[in-house]
N, CA and C atoms as a LAMMPS dump frame, in Angstrom:
ITEM: TIMESTEP
0
ITEM: NUMBER OF ATOMS
327
ITEM: BOX BOUNDS ff ff ff
-5.0000000000000000e+02 5.0000000000000000e+02
-5.0000000000000000e+02 5.0000000000000000e+02
-5.0000000000000000e+02 5.0000000000000000e+02
ITEM: ATOMS id mol type element x y z
1 1 1 N 0.876 -1.188 -0.074
2 1 2 C -0.06 -0.066 0.009
3 1 3 C 0.933 1.206 -0.025
4 2 1 N 0.528 2.369 -0.643
5 2 2 C 1.184 3.408 -0.59
6 2 3 C 0.808 4.508 0.348
7 3 1 N 1.458 5.701 0.581
8 3 2 C 1.166 6.54 1.664
9 3 3 C -0.321 7.127 1.574
10 4 1 N -0.79 7.341 0.058
11 4 2 C -2.277 7.863 0.121
12 4 3 C -3.069 6.902 0.521
13 5 1 N -2.978 5.79 -0.025
14 5 2 C -4.033 4.458 0.576
15 5 3 C -4.138 4.479 1.965
16 6 1 N -2.777 4.477 2.552
17 6 2 C -2.901 4.201 4.186
18 6 3 C -3.568 5.451 4.786
19 7 1 N -3.345 6.689 4.113
20 7 2 C -3.879 8.071 4.9
21 7 3 C -5.439 7.946 4.779
22 8 1 N -5.959 7.607 3.479
23 8 2 C -7.425 7.405 3.381
24 8 3 C -7.909 6.449 4.34
25 9 1 N -7.247 5.056 4.131
26 9 2 C -7.718 4.24 5.165
27 9 3 C -7.814 4.674 6.628
28 10 1 N -7.238 5.402 7.009
29 10 2 C -7.141 6.009 8.576
30 10 3 C -8.298 6.374 8.977
31 11 1 N -9.018 6.915 8.145
32 11 2 C -10.721 7.66 8.402
33 11 3 C -11.828 6.728 8.106
34 12 1 N -11.587 5.349 7.526
35 12 2 C -12.692 4.473 7.564
36 12 3 C -12.613 3.347 8.405
37 13 1 N -13.565 3.875 9.58
38 13 2 C -13.665 3.181 10.634
39 13 3 C -12.64 2.839 11.528
40 14 1 N -12.756 2.092 12.889
41 14 2 C -11.678 1.899 13.743
42 14 3 C -11 0.855 13.203
43 15 1 N -11.488 -0.184 12.243
44 15 2 C -11.058 -1.368 11.757
45 15 3 C -9.959 -0.754 10.827
46 16 1 N -10.324 -0.078 9.726
47 16 2 C -9.641 0.536 8.685
48 16 3 C -8.306 1.479 9.529
49 17 1 N -8.623 2.249 10.663
50 17 2 C -7.795 2.702 11.322
51 17 3 C -6.432 1.644 11.787
52 18 1 N -6.99 0.568 12.353
53 18 2 C -5.974 -0.343 12.772
54 18 3 C -5.25 -1.074 11.404
55 19 1 N -5.864 -1.216 10.547
56 19 2 C -5.129 -1.664 9.241
57 19 3 C -4.086 -0.796 8.884
58 20 1 N -4.453 0.654 8.802
59 20 2 C -3.498 1.512 8.403
60 20 3 C -2.33 1.673 9.405
61 21 1 N -2.696 1.569 10.365
62 21 2 C -1.553 1.622 11.829
63 21 3 C -0.591 0.455 11.313
64 22 1 N -1.02 -0.663 11.136
65 22 2 C -0.294 -1.787 11.054
66 22 3 C 0.663 -1.718 9.813
67 23 1 N -0.03 -1.309 8.781
68 23 2 C 0.528 -1.112 7.201
69 23 3 C 1.474 -0.089 7.454
70 24 1 N 1.225 1.083 8.272
71 24 2 C 2.279 2.099 8.521
72 24 3 C 3.67 1.732 9.025
73 25 1 N 3.41 0.432 9.89
74 25 2 C 4.698 0.232 10.612
75 25 3 C 5.586 -0.447 9.521
76 26 1 N 5.32 -1.008 8.553
77 26 2 C 5.984 -1.37 7.429
78 26 3 C 6.756 -0.48 6.571
79 27 1 N 6.304 0.637 6.477
80 27 2 C 6.82 1.945 5.639
81 27 3 C 8.391 2.173 6.116
82 28 1 N 9.001 2.361 5.09
83 28 2 C 10.492 2.603 5.32
84 28 3 C 10.716 3.806 4.304
85 29 1 N 10.976 4.823 4.491
86 29 2 C 11.173 5.399 5.796
87 29 3 C 9.841 5.971 6.318
88 30 1 N 9.653 6.22 7.61
89 30 2 C 8.207 6.567 8.113
90 30 3 C 7.713 7.756 7.307
91 31 1 N 6.694 7.964 6.915
92 31 2 C 6.003 8.741 6.137
93 31 3 C 5.16 9.695 7.271
94 32 1 N 5.55 11.038 7.168
95 32 2 C 5.005 12.238 8.113
96 32 3 C 3.52 12.217 7.615
97 33 1 N 3.222 12.138 6.46
98 33 2 C 1.832 12.265 5.883
99 33 3 C 0.782 11.051 6.395
100 34 1 N 1.371 9.958 6.404
101 34 2 C 0.62 8.679 7.294
102 34 3 C 0.518 9.015 8.512
103 35 1 N 1.547 9.185 9.345
104 35 2 C 1.169 9.583 10.763
105 35 3 C 0.398 10.716 11.168
106 36 1 N 0.483 11.754 10.406
107 36 2 C -0.407 13.053 10.463
108 36 3 C -1.879 12.345 10.302
109 37 1 N -2.264 11.716 9.305
110 37 2 C -3.73 11.166 9.099
111 37 3 C -4.068 10.383 10.118
112 38 1 N -3.101 9.479 10.615
113 38 2 C -3.517 8.426 11.664
114 38 3 C -3.816 9.11 12.756
115 39 1 N -3.107 10.261 13.281
116 39 2 C -3.43 10.945 14.317
117 39 3 C -4.873 11.731 14.32
118 40 1 N -5.042 12.388 12.95
119 40 2 C -6.325 13.068 12.747
120 40 3 C -7.581 12.063 12.831
121 41 1 N -7.302 10.906 12.214
122 41 2 C -8.27 9.778 11.985
123 41 3 C -8.713 9.139 13.516
124 42 1 N -7.782 8.738 14.253
125 42 2 C -7.702 8.235 15.694
126 42 3 C -8.727 9.374 16.56
127 43 1 N -8.132 10.773 16.598
128 43 2 C -8.725 11.712 17.211
129 43 3 C -10.091 11.944 16.921
130 44 1 N -10.596 12.032 15.358
131 44 2 C -11.615 12.358 14.969
132 44 3 C -12.674 11.151 15.569
133 45 1 N -12.264 9.929 15.485
134 45 2 C -13.041 8.646 15.815
135 45 3 C -13.269 8.705 17.349
136 46 1 N -12.321 8.979 18.178
137 46 2 C -12.741 9.213 19.616
138 46 3 C -13.692 10.277 19.95
139 47 1 N -13.509 11.5 19.088
140 47 2 C -14.317 12.491 19.454
141 47 3 C -15.739 12.292 18.997
142 48 1 N -16.152 11.455 17.752
143 48 2 C -17.366 11.297 17.184
144 48 3 C -17.885 10.261 18.297
145 49 1 N -17.098 9.181 18.782
146 49 2 C -17.819 8.261 19.755
147 49 3 C -18.43 8.967 21.107
148 50 1 N -17.566 9.75 21.623
149 50 2 C -17.952 10.579 22.692
150 50 3 C -19.327 11.718 22.471
151 51 1 N -19.108 12.362 21.306
152 51 2 C -20.111 13.004 20.922
153 51 3 C -21.407 12.242 20.988
154 52 1 N -21.532 11.348 20.264
155 52 2 C -22.707 10.37 20.174
156 52 3 C -23.056 9.908 21.142
157 53 1 N -22.139 9.492 22.052
158 53 2 C -22.849 9.032 23.433
159 53 3 C -23.329 10.137 24.187
160 54 1 N -22.859 11.037 24.379
161 54 2 C -23.37 12.27 25.12
162 54 3 C -24.79 12.568 24.37
163 55 1 N -24.648 12.866 23.018
164 55 2 C -26.288 13.171 22.576
165 55 3 C -27.152 12.11 22.883
166 56 1 N -26.829 10.665 22.711
167 56 2 C -27.858 9.824 22.823
168 56 3 C -28.426 9.779 24.432
169 57 1 N -27.477 9.968 25.399
170 57 2 C -27.915 10.359 26.596
171 57 3 C -28.862 11.43 26.854
172 58 1 N -28.359 12.444 26.164
173 58 2 C -29.154 13.88 26.38
174 58 3 C -30.703 13.555 25.794
175 59 1 N -30.371 13.211 24.592
176 59 2 C -31.868 13.071 23.78
177 59 3 C -32.682 12.087 24.516
178 60 1 N -32.203 11.113 25.175
179 60 2 C -32.947 9.887 25.777
180 60 3 C -33.443 10.581 27.044
181 61 1 N -32.677 11.459 27.771
182 61 2 C -33.523 12.113 29.118
183 61 3 C -34.226 13.201 28.596
184 62 1 N -33.97 14.063 27.724
185 62 2 C -34.82 15.227 27.211
186 62 3 C -35.097 15.088 25.88
187 63 1 N -36.29 14.317 25.342
188 63 2 C -36.441 14.221 23.937
189 63 3 C -36.671 15.35 23.262
190 64 1 N -36.973 16.524 23.907
191 64 2 C -37.261 17.79 23.15
192 64 3 C -35.986 18.275 22.513
193 65 1 N -34.904 17.701 23.244
194 65 2 C -33.569 18.176 22.201
195 65 3 C -33 17.203 21.163
196 66 1 N -34.248 16.725 20.598
197 66 2 C -34.028 15.94 19.475
198 66 3 C -33.17 16.512 18.335
199 67 1 N -33.44 17.783 18.051
200 67 2 C -32.604 18.371 17.135
201 67 3 C -31.068 18.503 17.329
202 68 1 N -30.72 18.037 18.297
203 68 2 C -29.261 17.993 18.475
204 68 3 C -28.601 16.87 17.787
205 69 1 N -29.429 15.939 17.293
206 69 2 C -28.835 14.814 16.514
207 69 3 C -28.296 15.319 15.123
208 70 1 N -28.845 16.58 14.945
209 70 2 C -28.125 17.054 13.445
210 70 3 C -26.662 17.363 13.644
211 71 1 N -26.112 17.395 14.711
212 71 2 C -24.737 17.342 15.203
213 71 3 C -23.975 16.174 14.309
214 72 1 N -24.728 15.007 14.272
215 72 2 C -24.206 13.878 13.542
216 72 3 C -23.818 14.296 11.905
217 73 1 N -24.568 15.196 11.514
218 73 2 C -24.258 15.581 9.964
219 73 3 C -23.152 16.385 9.848
220 74 1 N -23.02 17.243 10.852
221 74 2 C -21.558 18.165 11.122
222 74 3 C -20.422 17.256 10.937
223 75 1 N -20.554 16.123 11.762
224 75 2 C -19.496 15.253 11.882
225 75 3 C -19.278 14.653 10.877
226 76 1 N -20.25 14.246 10.084
227 76 2 C -20.175 13.456 8.699
228 76 3 C -19.345 14.254 7.519
229 77 1 N -19.711 15.837 7.77
230 77 2 C -19.143 16.769 6.856
231 77 3 C -17.558 16.78 7.202
232 78 1 N -17.315 17.072 8.423
233 78 2 C -16.05 17.045 8.969
234 78 3 C -15.063 15.966 8.555
235 79 1 N -15.716 14.649 8.651
236 79 2 C -14.91 13.341 8.184
237 79 3 C -14.687 13.342 6.639
238 80 1 N -15.768 13.793 5.932
239 80 2 C -15.507 14.087 4.606
240 80 3 C -14.223 14.847 4.303
241 81 1 N -14.139 16.042 5.044
242 81 2 C -13.014 16.756 4.809
243 81 3 C -11.709 16.352 5.049
244 82 1 N -11.581 15.519 6.094
245 82 2 C -10.542 14.723 6.408
246 82 3 C -10.161 13.91 5.332
247 83 1 N -11.182 13.075 4.708
248 83 2 C -10.854 12.048 3.684
249 83 3 C -10.332 12.872 2.315
250 84 1 N -10.854 14.016 2.189
251 84 2 C -10.346 14.936 0.978
252 84 3 C -9.029 15.434 1.249
253 85 1 N -8.6 15.514 2.432
254 85 2 C -7.246 16.159 2.682
255 85 3 C -6.291 14.85 2.415
256 86 1 N -6.684 13.737 2.761
257 86 2 C -5.854 12.568 2.538
258 86 3 C -5.77 12.199 1.177
259 87 1 N -6.796 12.404 0.413
260 87 2 C -6.6 12.234 -0.959
261 87 3 C -6.014 12.806 -1.733
262 88 1 N -5.791 14.345 -1.127
263 88 2 C -4.977 15.156 -2.048
264 88 3 C -3.816 15.4 -1.234
265 89 1 N -3.501 14.24 -0.493
266 89 2 C -2.161 14.375 0.22
267 89 3 C -1.605 15.537 0.855
268 90 1 N -2.687 16.218 1.685
269 90 2 C -2.209 17.444 2.323
270 90 3 C -2.307 17.279 3.82
271 91 1 N -1.406 17.803 4.58
272 91 2 C -1.134 17.6 6.059
273 91 3 C -2.004 18.906 6.494
274 92 1 N -3.386 18.92 6.368
275 92 2 C -4.297 19.874 6.762
276 92 3 C -5.228 19.294 7.823
277 93 1 N -5.405 19.969 8.878
278 93 2 C -6.241 19.543 9.929
279 93 3 C -7.628 19.637 9.561
280 94 1 N -8.334 18.567 10.397
281 94 2 C -9.896 18.516 9.802
282 94 3 C -10.4 19.984 10.708
283 95 1 N -11.425 20.609 9.778
284 95 2 C -11.802 21.829 10.06
285 95 3 C -12.259 21.962 11.708
286 96 1 N -11.982 22.87 12.317
287 96 2 C -12.87 23.162 13.745
288 96 3 C -12.042 22.143 14.751
289 97 1 N -11.892 20.83 14.602
290 97 2 C -11.558 19.924 15.653
291 97 3 C -10.232 19.529 15.27
292 98 1 N -9.594 19.574 14.001
293 98 2 C -8.428 18.611 13.799
294 98 3 C -7.025 19.271 14.621
295 99 1 N -6.955 20.701 14.821
296 99 2 C -5.883 21.121 15.641
297 99 3 C -5.695 20.513 16.96
298 100 1 N -6.793 20.072 17.671
299 100 2 C -6.663 19.419 18.948
300 100 3 C -5.834 18.229 18.779
301 101 1 N -5.793 17.376 17.76
302 101 2 C -5.236 16.051 17.47
303 101 3 C -3.697 16.133 17.026
304 102 1 N -3.315 17.268 16.525
305 102 2 C -2.135 17.512 16.076
306 102 3 C -0.816 16.984 16.94
307 103 1 N -0.988 17.485 18.152
308 103 2 C 0.117 17.109 19.17
309 103 3 C -0.223 16.027 20.107
310 104 1 N -1.227 15.173 19.833
311 104 2 C -1.628 14.15 20.819
312 104 3 C -1.196 12.827 20.06
313 105 1 N -1.474 11.906 20.876
314 105 2 C -0.888 10.398 20.324
315 105 3 C 0.407 10.13 20.119
316 106 1 N 1.322 10.441 20.885
317 106 2 C 2.661 10.33 20.709
318 106 3 C 3.105 8.9 20.217
319 107 1 N 2.257 8.1 20.76
320 107 2 C 2.79 6.583 20.249
321 107 3 C 2.831 6.302 18.695
322 108 1 N 2.422 7.073 18.106
323 108 2 C 2.266 7.162 16.439
324 108 3 C 3.587 7.741 15.86
325 109 1 N 4.505 8.372 16.618
326 109 2 C 5.827 8.991 15.93
327 109 3 C 6.353 7.717 15.8
């Protein structure tokens, strides 16, 4: 697999991220692009799970807040931006939330 494919795969579910992580270990020399998108993909996955759990609990307690489920569409759009950046082989953060993940996940270096 090439760097672009591994970068894209890092956004496709947690299983895709794990496959991308394992394949990135085989790269020599280590690709900064792949490491960057692994960080963005993992951070976005964790953030998405947290937001969805919080929203599910909130909406089940207060059903009148059901409109908050549209936040899921915002997450989908941000996810697409991450994939587009990987396709274009750019090291750009996911809009709004990507900067939070740039200096996290030190085990990926």
